[in-house]
N, C-alpha and C positions, 0 to 999 in steps of 0.2 A: 501650346502646354507642357510647359517644362515639367520636367519627370514624367512622362505622361510614357514613355516608351525607353525602358535604358538611360534614359537621364537627356531624350531629345520628345521630341512634341510631334506632330503629325509630318508623314513626309511629305516635301513638296513647300512646307514652307518656307519662308524665305528668310534668308540667314543677317543677321546683325550683324557686322562687323566689329563694332565697339566692346558691345557685350560677348561675342566670342574671345575677344581678345581681351576682355578681363576676369573670363572663369579663372577659377583654381587651375582646373588642366594644364588649359593654354598657357602656364604662367610657367604650370611646373616644367612645360615639356621643352619650352625656352630656356630654361635655367637649367638643367640636362643636356639639352645640346649645348651650350654654351659649358657647361662642366665636361662635358665628353671633347672640344676642341682643348681645352686647357692641362688635357691627361696626354691625348697621343701628340699634339705638337709639339711641346717641349721635351718628348724624348725623339720623335720623328728629326728634331732641329739641332739638338745637343746631348740627347741621349747615347751617342755615339762617341768617344773620344778614341784617341789616341795609344797604343798601346805601346807600354815602355819596352818590350823584348822586340815589338818588330813593327814595318808602317801602319799592319792592317787597327782595322777601330773596334775596342771594344764595347761591349754595353755595360755607364756606368755603373751599374745597379751590380758590384761586383762581379763584372765580367761576363754577368749570366746572361746569355744574348736570350734566352727562353724568356725572361723576365720584361725586357725590351718586349719583345713579341708579344706575349701577353698583356703590354699596357698600349700599345699602339691598335692591337685585335680586338681589345673592349671597346677601347676609347672610338673607334672606329665603328664598331657595330653600335656601341650605343647611337653616335652621331647619326648614321643611314637611319636607325629605326624611330631617333626621336622627329624624324622628318618625316617618315613614312607615317605612323600614328599619327604628327599635325595636321595632315593632306588628309587620313580616312575623317576626324573630328570632323573638318571642313565639310565631306561628303556622307559624316552620317545622316543630317538633316534628310537627305534625300534619298538613304534606304527605307523602300518600304516594305519589304518583310521580316515580320520578327520576329523567326529565324534566322537569318541574315544578321542582323542587328545583336540579338543572343550572339553569334560566333563572332562577332567584332568585336563585342565585351568580354569575352574568354579569350579571344587571344591577348588583348591589351592586358587582360591580367598576369597571364601564363609567363608573357613576356617579361611584366616589370617584373614578374617574381621570382621569374630565372636572372633576371640581370643585375636584378639588388644583391645576390648569391652571388653571383658571379664580383660583383662589384667590390662588397666583402672579401672574398678572398684574394682580386686582387689590391687592395688596400694591404693585408697582415703578407701577401708574398713581397710585394715592390718594398714594406715596410722592412721585413727583414731581410732583402739582399741589401737593403741600403745600409744597414747596423754590421752586418759583415764586411764590407766595405774596405778595406784601406785606404789610409789618409795619404795624397799626393798633390800633385800641380793640376793632373785630371778630374782628379777629385773635385777640387776646391773651382776647378772652371765652369763644369757642369752642376755641381750642388743645385742651385738654386732652380735648373729645371729636375733634377727629380726628386726638390723636397716640394716643389708646384704638382708636380704628377703625383706623388703620395695626399697631398692635400686634397687637392681638386678630385684623388679616389672617395675619400671620406667623403666630402661632399657629394659625392654621386652616389651612394648607398644612400644617404637621408633624402633626398629627390625620387628615387626609381621609389623608392619604399612606400614614400608620399603618393604616388602615379598608383606603387600594386592599393593601397587603402581607397583611391576614388573611382578606379578600376571596382572592387569592392563592393561598393557603394552603388554604382550603376549597374551593378548587375545583381544584385539584391532590392532595389528598385521595379525590378521586370517592365510589363507590360500591364496597362488599364484594358485590359479587354476591352470593355465598355464603348473607346473610340472607335473601336471595331466592327461592334455588334450594327452600327445604322451603314453603316458602308456596306455590307456584307448583306441585311435582311433589305435590304431600302424601303420603299412605302409601305412594303405589303408586310411590317413585320408586326403590326398591331392587328393582325387578321384571324380569326380563330382558327385555330387545326383543327379543319374538314374532320365527321364525322365519315363511319365507316358507309360507302354504298349499299343504296339497296341488293341484297342477292349475291352479297360479298361472301356466302357460305358462315355468317353469323350467326347462331342461335337467337330464334326470335323468341315471343313470353309465350308462346302455345308452346303444351308437352305435349309429345305424343302420350296415348290411351290405350292401353290394348284390350280388345274387347272384354268380357269377361267371361268367364268358362263356362257352357252350359253343356250341363248332360245330357243327350238325349238318350231313352228306353227304349227301350224295342219289345214292344208289346208280344210278340212273337218270334223269341230269339230262334238264331236257325240251331234245327239240328236237337228241338226239343217238340214234343207232342204230346196234346193232351190228351190224356188218358177218356177211353171211354168207361163210361159206368153203364 
Protein backbone atom coordinates (compact mmCIF):
# COMPACT_ATOMS: atom_id res chain seq x y z
CA UNK A 1 0.00 0.00 0.00
CA UNK A 2 1.75 3.15 -1.20
CA UNK A 3 2.06 5.87 1.41
CA UNK A 4 1.20 3.58 4.29
CA UNK A 5 4.44 4.08 6.19
CA UNK A 6 6.78 6.90 5.13
CA UNK A 7 6.01 6.40 1.45
CA UNK A 8 6.15 2.60 1.46
CA UNK A 9 3.73 -0.23 2.13
CA UNK A 10 3.93 -3.10 4.55
CA UNK A 11 7.25 -4.76 5.18
CA UNK A 12 7.95 -7.85 3.13
CA UNK A 13 5.97 -6.78 0.08
CA UNK A 14 7.52 -7.58 -3.29
CA UNK A 15 9.46 -4.79 -4.97
CA UNK A 16 8.44 -3.91 -8.50
CA UNK A 17 11.62 -2.89 -10.37
CA UNK A 18 9.74 -0.99 -13.06
CA UNK A 19 7.71 1.13 -10.66
CA UNK A 20 10.77 1.66 -8.47
CA UNK A 21 12.81 2.91 -11.44
CA UNK A 22 10.05 5.33 -12.41
CA UNK A 23 9.76 6.89 -8.97
CA UNK A 24 10.74 10.59 -8.92
CA UNK A 25 13.00 9.95 -5.95
CA UNK A 26 14.91 7.24 -7.82
CA UNK A 27 15.30 9.43 -10.90
CA UNK A 28 16.55 12.31 -8.79
CA UNK A 29 19.17 10.11 -7.14
CA UNK A 30 20.42 8.88 -10.50
CA UNK A 31 20.57 12.43 -11.86
CA UNK A 32 22.42 13.66 -8.77
CA UNK A 33 24.80 10.72 -9.09
CA UNK A 34 25.60 11.71 -12.70
CA UNK A 35 26.00 15.37 -11.75
CA UNK A 36 28.50 14.47 -9.04
CA UNK A 37 30.64 12.63 -11.59
CA UNK A 38 30.46 15.65 -13.88
CA UNK A 39 31.86 17.81 -11.06
CA UNK A 40 34.77 15.86 -9.63
CA UNK A 41 35.66 14.07 -12.89
CA UNK A 42 36.80 17.14 -14.86
CA UNK A 43 38.63 18.54 -11.84
CA UNK A 44 40.57 15.32 -11.34
CA UNK A 45 41.40 14.93 -15.04
CA UNK A 46 42.00 18.51 -16.18
CA UNK A 47 41.68 20.68 -13.09
CA UNK A 48 45.43 20.77 -12.43
CA UNK A 49 47.60 22.57 -14.98
CA UNK A 50 51.30 23.28 -15.30
CA UNK A 51 52.57 26.21 -13.33
CA UNK A 52 54.32 29.08 -15.11
CA UNK A 53 57.01 29.25 -12.44
CA UNK A 54 57.93 25.58 -12.27
CA UNK A 55 57.08 21.99 -13.13
CA UNK A 56 54.60 21.58 -10.29
CA UNK A 57 50.89 21.48 -11.01
CA UNK A 58 48.49 24.10 -9.76
CA UNK A 59 44.70 24.24 -9.54
CA UNK A 60 43.02 25.86 -12.51
CA UNK A 61 40.79 27.86 -10.15
CA UNK A 62 43.16 30.79 -9.56
CA UNK A 63 45.85 28.42 -8.37
CA UNK A 64 43.82 27.74 -5.20
CA UNK A 65 44.36 24.09 -4.34
CA UNK A 66 41.59 24.31 -1.76
CA UNK A 67 39.04 25.00 -4.49
CA UNK A 68 40.00 21.86 -6.39
CA UNK A 69 40.03 19.74 -3.23
CA UNK A 70 36.66 21.11 -2.16
CA UNK A 71 35.10 20.35 -5.54
CA UNK A 72 36.50 16.82 -5.63
CA UNK A 73 35.48 16.09 -2.04
CA UNK A 74 31.99 17.46 -2.58
CA UNK A 75 31.44 15.54 -5.79
CA UNK A 76 32.90 12.31 -4.48
CA UNK A 77 30.81 12.52 -1.30
CA UNK A 78 27.66 13.06 -3.34
CA UNK A 79 28.60 10.13 -5.58
CA UNK A 80 28.93 7.73 -2.64
CA UNK A 81 25.86 9.11 -0.87
CA UNK A 82 23.64 8.67 -3.93
CA UNK A 83 24.73 5.05 -4.25
CA UNK A 84 24.16 4.40 -0.53
CA UNK A 85 20.73 6.03 -0.42
CA UNK A 86 19.69 4.27 -3.61
CA UNK A 87 20.51 0.97 -1.95
CA UNK A 88 18.58 2.09 1.13
CA UNK A 89 15.55 2.86 -1.03
CA UNK A 90 15.69 -0.68 -2.38
CA UNK A 91 15.83 -2.15 1.13
CA UNK A 92 13.35 0.32 2.62
CA UNK A 93 10.38 -1.90 1.80
CA UNK A 94 11.90 -4.70 3.91
CA UNK A 95 12.26 -2.56 7.06
CA UNK A 96 9.54 -3.74 9.43
CA UNK A 97 10.21 -1.34 12.30
CA UNK A 98 8.40 2.00 12.11
CA UNK A 99 11.14 3.59 14.20
CA UNK A 100 13.86 2.40 11.82
CA UNK A 101 11.92 3.72 8.84
CA UNK A 102 11.58 7.08 10.54
CA UNK A 103 15.32 7.19 11.22
CA UNK A 104 16.10 6.35 7.61
CA UNK A 105 13.86 9.13 6.33
CA UNK A 106 15.33 11.62 8.81
CA UNK A 107 18.84 10.62 7.71
CA UNK A 108 17.88 11.19 4.08
CA UNK A 109 16.28 14.53 4.94
CA UNK A 110 19.24 15.79 6.97
CA UNK A 111 21.92 14.67 4.50
CA UNK A 112 20.06 16.01 1.46
CA UNK A 113 19.56 19.37 3.15
CA UNK A 114 23.21 19.54 4.18
CA UNK A 115 24.49 18.64 0.71
CA UNK A 116 22.17 21.17 -0.90
CA UNK A 117 23.80 23.85 1.21
CA UNK A 118 27.30 22.56 0.47
CA UNK A 119 26.60 22.52 -3.25
CA UNK A 120 25.52 26.15 -3.03
CA UNK A 121 28.72 27.03 -1.18
CA UNK A 122 30.79 25.06 -3.69
CA UNK A 123 29.14 26.76 -6.65
CA UNK A 124 29.80 30.21 -5.23
CA UNK A 125 33.36 29.30 -4.26
CA UNK A 126 34.33 27.83 -7.62
CA UNK A 127 32.67 30.67 -9.52
CA UNK A 128 34.49 33.29 -7.47
CA UNK A 129 37.86 31.62 -7.93
CA UNK A 130 37.32 31.15 -11.64
CA UNK A 131 36.51 34.85 -12.08
CA UNK A 132 39.78 35.72 -10.36
CA UNK A 133 41.83 33.36 -12.50
CA UNK A 134 44.15 35.33 -14.84
CA UNK A 135 43.99 34.36 -18.51
CA UNK A 136 46.75 32.23 -19.96
CA UNK A 137 47.48 29.12 -22.03
CA UNK A 138 46.89 26.75 -19.12
CA UNK A 139 43.63 28.47 -18.26
CA UNK A 140 42.44 28.21 -21.84
CA UNK A 141 43.35 24.54 -21.95
CA UNK A 142 41.45 23.63 -18.77
CA UNK A 143 38.69 26.19 -19.20
CA UNK A 144 36.09 23.69 -20.36
CA UNK A 145 36.69 21.46 -17.33
CA UNK A 146 36.38 24.41 -14.95
CA UNK A 147 33.19 25.67 -16.54
CA UNK A 148 31.72 22.15 -16.54
CA UNK A 149 32.43 21.76 -12.82
CA UNK A 150 30.80 25.10 -12.09
CA UNK A 151 27.74 24.37 -14.24
CA UNK A 152 27.07 20.94 -12.77
CA UNK A 153 27.60 22.32 -9.28
CA UNK A 154 24.67 24.61 -9.96
CA UNK A 155 22.59 21.74 -11.36
CA UNK A 156 23.44 19.69 -8.27
CA UNK A 157 21.92 22.38 -6.08
CA UNK A 158 18.59 21.92 -7.84
CA UNK A 159 18.66 18.13 -7.73
CA UNK A 160 19.60 17.93 -4.06
CA UNK A 161 16.99 20.51 -3.10
CA UNK A 162 14.45 18.34 -4.91
CA UNK A 163 15.69 15.32 -2.93
CA UNK A 164 15.28 17.30 0.28
CA UNK A 165 11.70 18.15 -0.63
CA UNK A 166 10.92 14.51 -1.44
CA UNK A 167 12.38 13.39 1.89
CA UNK A 168 10.33 16.01 3.70
CA UNK A 169 7.18 14.80 1.97
CA UNK A 170 7.93 11.21 3.02
CA UNK A 171 8.48 12.32 6.60
CA UNK A 172 5.17 14.20 6.66
CA UNK A 173 3.33 11.15 5.40
CA UNK A 174 4.14 9.39 8.64
CA UNK A 175 2.70 5.97 9.37
CA UNK A 176 -0.82 4.64 9.14
CA UNK A 177 -0.93 2.79 12.46
CA UNK A 178 -4.12 0.95 11.47
CA UNK A 179 -1.91 -1.34 9.37
CA UNK A 180 -0.11 -2.53 12.46
CA UNK A 181 -3.15 -2.80 14.75
CA UNK A 182 -4.39 -6.10 13.35
CA UNK A 183 -0.88 -7.56 13.45
CA UNK A 184 -0.40 -6.66 17.09
CA UNK A 185 -3.86 -7.58 18.38
CA UNK A 186 -4.40 -10.67 16.22
CA UNK A 187 -7.71 -12.49 16.22
CA UNK A 188 -8.59 -11.33 19.72
CA UNK A 189 -9.01 -7.74 18.67
CA UNK A 190 -12.80 -7.95 18.86
CA UNK A 191 -12.98 -9.40 22.38
CA UNK A 192 -14.40 -7.24 25.11
CA UNK A 193 -12.19 -5.97 27.84
CA UNK A 194 -12.62 -8.25 30.87
CA UNK A 195 -14.30 -6.79 33.90
CA UNK A 196 -13.10 -6.88 37.46
CA UNK A 197 -12.93 -10.39 38.94
CA UNK A 198 -14.82 -11.36 42.00
CA UNK A 199 -12.97 -10.49 45.14
CA UNK A 200 -10.66 -8.02 43.46
CA UNK A 201 -11.12 -5.44 46.15
CA UNK A 202 -13.68 -3.31 44.35
CA UNK A 203 -16.51 -2.18 46.51
CA UNK A 204 -19.88 -3.80 45.91
CA UNK A 205 -23.35 -2.33 45.89
CA UNK A 206 -23.97 -3.04 49.55
CA UNK A 207 -22.88 -0.31 51.90
CA UNK A 208 -21.89 -0.68 55.46
CA UNK A 209 -24.37 0.63 58.02
CA UNK A 210 -23.37 1.15 61.58
CA UNK A 211 -25.85 -0.03 64.26
CA UNK A 212 -28.04 2.69 65.74
CA UNK A 213 -26.84 4.27 68.90
CA UNK A 214 -28.70 2.84 71.84
CA UNK A 215 -28.53 4.42 75.21
CA UNK A 216 -29.00 2.13 78.15
CA UNK A 217 -30.29 3.61 81.38
CA UNK A 218 -29.41 1.94 84.59
CA UNK A 219 -32.30 2.03 87.01
CA UNK A 220 -29.93 1.83 89.95
CA UNK A 221 -26.91 3.89 89.22
CA UNK A 222 -23.85 3.08 91.15
CA UNK A 223 -23.25 5.15 94.26
CA UNK A 224 -26.84 6.36 94.57
CA UNK A 225 -29.10 5.08 97.38
CA UNK A 226 -32.84 5.54 97.58
CA UNK A 227 -33.69 7.46 100.73
CA UNK A 228 -35.95 5.70 103.15
CA UNK A 229 -38.93 7.68 104.41
